[in-house]
C-alpha positions in Angstrom: 38.7 90.9 176.9 38.4 87.9 175.9 41.9 86.0 176.3 41.4 84.2 172.9 44.9 82.9 171.9 45.4 83.8 167.5 47.3 80.1 167.8 43.4 79.0 168.7 41.6 80.6 165.6 40.2 78.7 163.1 39.7 80.5 159.6 37.0 79.5 157.2 38.1 81.5 153.7 35.7 79.6 151.3 34.7 83.6 150.5 35.3 83.5 146.3 38.6 85.4 145.1 36.8 88.3 143.5 36.2 89.3 147.0 40.0 91.0 147.1 38.7 94.5 146.5 37.5 94.3 149.5 40.0 92.6 151.2 42.2 95.1 150.3 40.2 98.6 151.8 40.5 96.8 155.1 44.6 95.8 154.7 44.5 100.2 153.2 42.3 101.2 155.8 44.1 99.5 158.8 47.5 102.2 159.2 44.3 105.6 159.2 42.7 103.2 162.2 45.8 103.0 164.0 46.5 106.7 163.8 43.0 107.9 165.1 43.6 104.8 168.2 46.6 107.0 169.5 46.2 109.5 168.7 45.4 112.1 172.2 47.1 109.3 173.6 50.7 109.4 175.6 53.7 107.9 174.6 53.9 106.8 178.5 50.2 104.7 178.2 50.7 102.9 174.5 53.8 102.2 176.8 52.2 100.4 179.6 51.0 97.5 179.7 48.6 95.2 181.2 51.2 92.8 182.4 49.3 90.5 180.8 50.0 91.6 177.3 51.8 93.4 175.4 51.2 97.6 175.2 50.1 99.6 172.9 53.2 99.9 170.9 54.4 96.6 171.8 51.2 95.5 169.6 51.8 97.1 166.5 55.6 96.8 165.9 54.4 92.8 165.4 52.9 94.5 163.1 55.2 96.0 161.9 58.1 93.2 162.4 54.9 90.9 160.6 54.8 93.0 157.2 57.8 90.7 155.6 54.9 87.1 155.6 52.1 88.6 153.2 54.7 90.2 150.7 57.3 87.0 151.1 53.6 84.1 150.7 52.8 86.3 147.3 55.8 85.8 146.3 56.1 82.0 147.1 52.6 81.4 146.0 53.1 83.3 142.0 57.1 81.2 142.2 54.5 78.2 143.0 55.9 77.1 145.4 53.7 74.2 147.7 54.6 75.0 151.5 54.7 79.0 152.8 56.5 80.0 154.7 55.8 79.9 159.0 55.7 82.9 160.7 58.0 82.8 164.2 55.7 81.6 166.9 57.8 82.7 169.6 57.6 86.1 168.7 61.0 86.5 169.2 62.0 89.5 166.8 59.5 91.5 168.2 60.1 90.3 171.8 63.7 91.6 171.2 62.4 94.9 169.8 61.9 97.6 172.0 58.7 98.5 170.6 58.0 100.9 173.4 61.3 103.3 173.2 60.4 104.4 170.1 57.7 107.2 169.5 54.5 106.3 168.6 54.7 108.6 165.0 58.3 106.9 164.2 56.1 103.6 164.6 53.2 104.9 162.9 55.4 105.8 160.3 56.7 102.7 159.6 53.2 100.8 159.8 52.4 102.9 157.0 54.7 102.7 154.7 55.3 98.6 155.4 51.2 98.6 154.4 52.0 100.1 151.7 53.7 99.1 149.9 51.6 94.9 151.0 49.1 97.5 148.9 50.7 98.2 146.6 51.9 94.5 145.8 47.9 93.3 146.1 46.8 96.0 142.9 50.4 94.5 141.5 48.6 91.0 140.8 46.2 90.2 138.0 42.8 89.4 138.3 43.2 85.3 138.5 46.5 85.4 140.7 43.4 85.9 143.6 42.9 82.4 143.4 46.7 80.8 142.8 47.8 79.1 146.4 49.8 76.7 148.6 49.6 75.2 151.6 50.4 77.2 155.1 52.3 75.2 157.4 50.1 75.7 161.0 46.8 75.8 159.2 47.7 72.9 157.3 45.2 73.8 154.4 45.9 76.1 151.1 46.0 79.9 151.8 44.7 81.9 148.1 46.6 85.5 148.0 43.0 86.5 148.5 43.3 84.7 152.0 46.6 86.7 152.6 44.4 89.8 152.2 41.5 88.0 154.8 44.8 86.7 157.3 46.5 89.6 157.9 43.3 91.5 158.2 42.6 89.5 160.4 45.6 89.4 162.4 45.7 93.3 162.6 41.9 93.5 164.2 43.5 90.9 166.9 45.8 93.7 167.4 44.5 97.0 166.9 41.6 95.4 169.9 44.3 94.9 172.1 45.7 97.6 171.8 42.0 99.8 172.1 41.8 97.1 175.7 45.1 98.3 177.4 44.5 101.9 175.9 41.2 101.4 177.1 42.3 100.1 180.4 44.2 103.0 181.4 47.8 101.4 182.4 50.5 103.7 183.6 53.2 101.0 184.6 54.6 97.9 183.2 
C-alpha cells in the first residue's frame, strides 16, 4: 500500500459542471461498495490496525465524521460565501471516537443515512448551481459544487483503499 497522504494530493477540477450526474453516481454508490467490502469480515478484523493507520472501522467512522463538510460547503456556496469551511486536519473527532467499539452494522447504517442525505441535497440543486464556487481554504483554489461531489468521492475512495488494505493484511491486533 502506498504511503501517499491525502494532504499530498493535488486536484485538477477542470471538467465541465455537466459531469455532475457521473459524480453523483459515485457518491450514491459508495455505501454499497463499503457494505460489499466488509461483508463476511469479522468485527475483530474490522477493528484491527496494522499499526500504521486506522482500522477499517476507523476509516469508515472518519467518513461519517466528515459527512457534514460537503453539506455545509454546498450551503456556503449557495449563500454566496467566498471561502469554504476547512476540515479539521488533526482529525480530532475521529481520533476521539471509539469507532472500533461500534458494530459494523451501526456504522454502515450511519454511513448510508449520511450519504442518502447528501445525495438528496445534490439532487435538489438546479443545473446552474453545479457551477457555483467558493475558495477551498487548504487547496487555495475555487471549488464548484460539482467539484465537491468529485472531491468527496476521491476522499471516499482514498479511505476505501485503506480499509481494503488493512482488511487484506489480516491484522488481528492493534
